[in-house]
Backbone bond lengths (Angstrom), bond angles and torsions (degrees), N, CA, C in turn:
res aa  C-N    CA-C-N  psi(-1)  N-CA   C-N-CA  omega(-1)  CA-C   N-CA-C  phi
1 M - - - 1.436 - - 1.527 111.02 -
2 R 1.334 116.29 -36.85 1.462 119.18 -179.30 1.520 111.32 -67.47
3 I 1.329 117.03 -38.28 1.465 120.84 -178.64 1.522 110.53 -63.75
4 Y 1.326 116.52 -43.26 1.470 120.93 -174.88 1.529 113.28 -99.35
5 N 1.331 117.71 6.93 1.465 122.56 -177.72 1.528 111.62 54.91
6 G 1.294 116.07 48.29 1.458 121.25 179.39 1.523 110.56 110.46
7 I 1.325 115.19 170.88 1.462 118.84 -177.97 1.521 112.40 -116.08
8 S 1.313 117.86 -0.44 1.464 119.46 -174.09 1.524 112.14 -65.20
9 D 1.328 118.96 -41.00 1.470 120.68 -179.03 1.513 112.42 -69.49
10 T 1.316 116.76 -39.12 1.459 119.12 -176.18 1.528 111.97 -75.24
11 L 1.318 117.93 -25.45 1.452 120.33 -176.53 1.526 113.86 -93.44
12 E 1.312 118.17 -16.05 1.461 120.20 -174.33 1.523 112.24 -58.39
13 D 1.328 117.75 -47.90 1.463 120.86 179.74 1.518 111.59 -65.69
14 D 1.338 115.85 -39.92 1.465 119.57 -179.81 1.523 111.07 -64.73
15 I 1.316 116.72 -42.37 1.462 120.19 -179.82 1.522 110.09 -66.38
16 E 1.322 117.30 -40.70 1.468 120.97 177.98 1.527 110.06 -61.67
17 W 1.325 116.84 -41.83 1.466 121.46 179.20 1.531 110.39 -62.82
18 I 1.335 116.65 -42.59 1.463 120.86 178.99 1.527 110.39 -64.95
19 H 1.334 117.02 -39.38 1.466 119.69 177.37 1.527 111.13 -62.56
20 Q 1.301 117.23 -40.21 1.466 120.33 178.88 1.522 111.14 -63.38
21 I 1.322 116.12 -43.66 1.465 120.42 178.50 1.533 109.85 -63.47
22 S 1.313 116.08 -44.58 1.458 120.37 -179.66 1.524 111.48 -62.89
23 A 1.333 117.01 -41.19 1.468 120.38 178.69 1.520 110.86 -64.79
24 K 1.327 116.63 -37.32 1.465 120.67 178.93 1.536 110.43 -64.59
25 I 1.318 115.93 -45.77 1.468 120.22 179.20 1.525 109.54 -65.64
26 E 1.323 116.48 -42.49 1.463 120.97 -178.87 1.526 111.59 -60.96
27 S 1.336 116.68 -37.55 1.466 119.24 178.95 1.524 111.24 -65.48
28 H 1.333 117.07 -28.20 1.468 120.43 178.78 1.538 111.81 -79.27
29 V 1.332 116.83 -40.59 1.468 119.58 -173.48 1.522 113.09 -92.63
30 S 1.313 118.45 -8.22 1.468 119.92 -176.06 1.521 112.31 -66.90
31 R 1.313 118.09 -19.60 1.467 121.63 -179.36 1.536 112.72 -80.21
32 I 1.329 116.32 -13.13 1.463 120.68 -179.58 1.529 108.21 -79.21
33 K 1.326 116.21 124.89 1.469 120.58 -175.26 1.528 112.00 -77.64
34 N 1.334 117.26 -39.65 1.455 121.61 -178.61 1.530 109.02 -72.49
35 K 1.351 116.65 115.92 1.465 121.17 -175.68 1.530 112.28 -65.09
36 G 1.316 117.45 -35.07 1.463 120.48 178.17 1.523 111.22 -64.94
37 Q 1.332 115.53 -45.36 1.457 120.49 178.24 1.526 109.97 -66.78
38 Q 1.329 116.73 -36.77 1.462 121.40 178.50 1.533 110.15 -61.08
39 A 1.334 117.24 -44.98 1.463 121.36 178.91 1.528 110.86 -64.80
40 H 1.344 115.79 -39.88 1.467 120.26 -179.91 1.537 111.03 -63.85
41 V 1.336 116.59 -45.96 1.469 120.64 179.89 1.526 110.49 -65.87
42 H 1.336 116.19 -37.83 1.465 120.68 178.89 1.530 110.35 -60.91
43 S 1.323 116.60 -48.26 1.470 119.73 -179.17 1.525 110.98 -67.16
44 K 1.338 116.46 -34.62 1.465 120.73 178.22 1.534 110.53 -63.73
45 M 1.341 115.93 -42.35 1.464 119.97 179.40 1.525 111.30 -66.20
46 E 1.334 116.92 -36.76 1.465 120.24 177.19 1.523 110.61 -63.71
47 V 1.332 116.59 -42.65 1.469 120.75 179.33 1.520 110.14 -62.31
48 I 1.330 116.82 -43.62 1.468 120.97 -179.88 1.527 110.24 -62.57
49 Q 1.348 116.95 -42.64 1.467 119.96 -179.14 1.520 112.11 -67.94
50 N 1.315 116.94 -31.08 1.467 119.93 -179.10 1.521 113.21 -85.02
51 C 1.316 117.74 -6.89 1.458 122.09 179.61 1.528 109.50 -70.62
52 S 1.309 116.94 128.74 1.471 121.00 -176.87 1.530 111.44 -65.13
53 L 1.333 118.23 -35.09 1.466 120.63 178.96 1.527 110.96 -64.70
54 V 1.329 115.59 -41.26 1.461 119.87 179.77 1.525 109.75 -65.81
55 R 1.338 116.56 -45.38 1.468 119.91 178.79 1.524 111.29 -60.31
56 E 1.322 116.50 -39.85 1.464 120.83 179.07 1.536 111.03 -63.54
57 K 1.321 116.63 -44.61 1.471 120.68 178.83 1.532 111.38 -64.19
58 I 1.326 116.77 -39.30 1.467 120.70 178.15 1.522 109.98 -62.99
59 E 1.324 117.42 -44.88 1.463 121.16 178.90 1.525 111.35 -62.62
60 Q 1.343 116.70 -41.78 1.461 120.37 177.82 1.526 110.84 -62.24
61 S 1.323 115.96 -42.66 1.457 120.75 179.52 1.532 111.02 -63.64
62 Q 1.319 116.51 -42.71 1.466 120.34 179.16 1.523 111.24 -65.15
63 L 1.322 116.81 -41.24 1.470 120.07 178.39 1.523 111.43 -65.59
64 A 1.332 116.11 -37.73 1.465 119.84 -179.42 1.526 111.87 -69.93
65 S 1.318 117.04 -27.92 1.463 119.54 -177.56 1.527 113.41 -90.39
66 K 1.330 117.39 -5.23 1.465 119.86 179.74 1.516 110.57 -73.36
67 R 1.323 114.95 147.86 1.457 119.84 175.24 1.519 108.61 -74.66
68 V 1.321 115.36 146.38 1.455 120.67 177.77 1.526 107.33 -104.50
69 F 1.320 115.82 118.89 1.445 120.68 -179.82 1.522 109.41 -90.90
70 K 1.310 114.65 141.83 1.457 119.11 177.68 1.516 108.86 -70.92
71 K 1.308 115.56 140.07 1.454 118.97 176.03 1.515 107.24 -85.93
72 R 1.308 114.99 114.26 1.450 118.95 -178.38 1.519 108.94 -150.92
73 N 1.291 114.04 158.79 1.448 120.18 177.42 1.522 107.37 -85.89
74 L 1.324 116.57 108.83 1.455 120.55 -174.08 1.518 112.54 -63.68
75 N 1.337 117.78 -34.44 1.463 120.00 179.76 1.521 111.22 -64.35
76 V 1.333 116.37 -42.49 1.462 120.40 178.99 1.524 109.33 -64.76
77 C 1.326 116.18 -43.13 1.464 119.99 -179.77 1.524 110.62 -61.80
78 L 1.329 116.95 -41.09 1.463 120.21 179.12 1.520 111.09 -62.82
79 V 1.321 115.56 -43.99 1.468 119.76 -178.89 1.522 110.04 -65.40
80 E 1.326 116.74 -46.95 1.466 120.85 -179.79 1.536 110.84 -61.44
81 R 1.327 116.40 -41.76 1.455 120.14 179.75 1.529 110.39 -64.48
82 G 1.326 116.56 -42.06 1.459 120.42 178.37 1.514 112.06 -62.16
83 V 1.331 116.58 -42.64 1.470 120.92 178.67 1.520 110.12 -63.81
84 R 1.333 116.65 -44.19 1.464 121.02 -179.84 1.534 110.91 -63.22
85 Q 1.325 117.32 -43.30 1.462 120.42 -179.79 1.524 111.30 -65.55
86 K 1.342 117.08 -39.37 1.463 120.30 178.40 1.526 110.23 -64.29
87 K 1.343 116.00 -41.99 1.459 120.08 178.86 1.534 110.56 -61.45
88 E 1.344 116.62 -42.90 1.470 120.57 179.02 1.529 110.79 -63.89
89 R 1.329 117.47 -41.42 1.469 120.50 178.10 1.521 111.20 -62.86
90 D 1.346 115.59 -44.79 1.469 119.73 -179.74 1.526 111.32 -62.24
91 E 1.330 116.88 -41.85 1.467 120.77 178.74 1.531 110.54 -63.82
92 S 1.314 116.63 -41.62 1.461 120.67 179.18 1.523 110.67 -64.05
93 R 1.322 116.95 -42.09 1.462 120.63 179.04 1.521 111.36 -65.88
94 A 1.339 116.53 -40.59 1.471 120.31 179.06 1.529 110.21 -64.23
95 E 1.328 116.59 -40.39 1.466 120.30 178.68 1.533 110.68 -63.93
96 T 1.321 116.59 -42.78 1.469 120.68 177.73 1.527 110.32 -62.69
97 Q 1.324 116.06 -40.81 1.464 119.83 179.84 1.538 110.77 -64.49
98 R 1.334 117.29 -43.60 1.471 120.64 177.95 1.530 110.13 -61.02
99 Y 1.287 116.97 -41.17 1.455 121.99 179.93 1.529 110.51 -62.19
100 L 1.330 116.10 -44.69 1.464 119.75 -179.68 1.530 112.11 -69.34
101 E 1.333 116.88 -31.85 1.473 119.67 178.58 1.525 111.25 -68.00
102 E 1.310 117.70 -28.16 1.468 120.65 176.28 1.526 110.85 -70.59
103 K 1.310 117.52 -18.46 1.466 125.41 176.75 1.532 112.68 53.98
104 P 1.316 118.26 56.62 1.459 119.01 178.24 1.528 111.60 -64.45
105 H 1.333 116.51 -29.14 1.462 118.90 178.48 1.531 110.68 -66.73
106 A 1.344 116.92 -35.16 1.467 119.85 178.09 1.526 110.08 -67.38
107 L 1.330 116.80 -38.12 1.459 120.51 177.88 1.526 110.85 -63.83
108 L 1.314 116.03 -40.93 1.463 119.81 178.96 1.527 110.81 -63.95
109 I 1.325 115.66 -43.65 1.468 119.47 -179.32 1.525 110.55 -64.22
110 S 1.351 116.54 -45.53 1.466 118.89 -179.46 1.532 110.96 -65.77
111 T 1.320 117.82 -37.36 1.457 120.82 177.26 1.521 109.93 -65.09
112 H 1.307 116.53 -40.93 1.464 121.02 178.59 1.536 110.19 -63.45
113 D 1.341 114.88 -43.68 1.473 118.76 179.15 1.528 110.94 -63.10
114 K 1.321 117.56 -40.83 1.477 121.20 179.63 1.522 110.21 -62.94
115 K 1.332 116.24 -46.77 1.473 119.39 -179.33 1.526 110.40 -64.76
116 K 1.316 115.26 -38.22 1.459 119.51 178.71 1.537 110.02 -63.29
117 A 1.341 115.22 -43.91 1.469 119.85 178.67 1.523 110.62 -63.52
118 E 1.338 117.10 -40.73 1.455 120.90 178.08 1.524 111.03 -62.38
119 M 1.306 115.99 -42.38 1.471 119.44 -179.55 1.525 110.40 -66.38
120 L 1.313 116.48 -38.45 1.484 119.21 178.03 1.525 111.65 -66.75
121 S 1.334 116.08 -38.22 1.466 119.28 -178.50 1.524 111.35 -71.75
122 T 1.327 117.93 -31.98 1.455 120.40 179.32 1.524 111.59 -76.58
123 T 1.289 118.15 -28.01 1.465 121.41 -179.20 1.517 111.77 -81.94
124 T 1.299 117.80 -22.46 1.479 120.29 -179.45 1.469 113.36 -92.48
């Protein structure tokens, strides 16, 4: 106590952790009506949680289920992605411009006008 100037700061997290564990166990055993059996199951669950083999298996399971993130330089990736997206936009715009320069709509209109003129000349 003298070294740490009291024990309240060092124990607060530990006590909170114990309360969380106790609440978790209590939520499981609270449905058991027989109080003797409830106490027995509660103590059994505490023993299982305190077992080093069980804790080791839980840690292994948690590590195995974690996502693995690629190690990459996010700034470089952002820059490369921005350059790639700009290039794709420019290519798309150039393609649209080439398409409009061919004036397919003008060809359609002139073809329509020609057919219309032909139909008028054949009917008269």
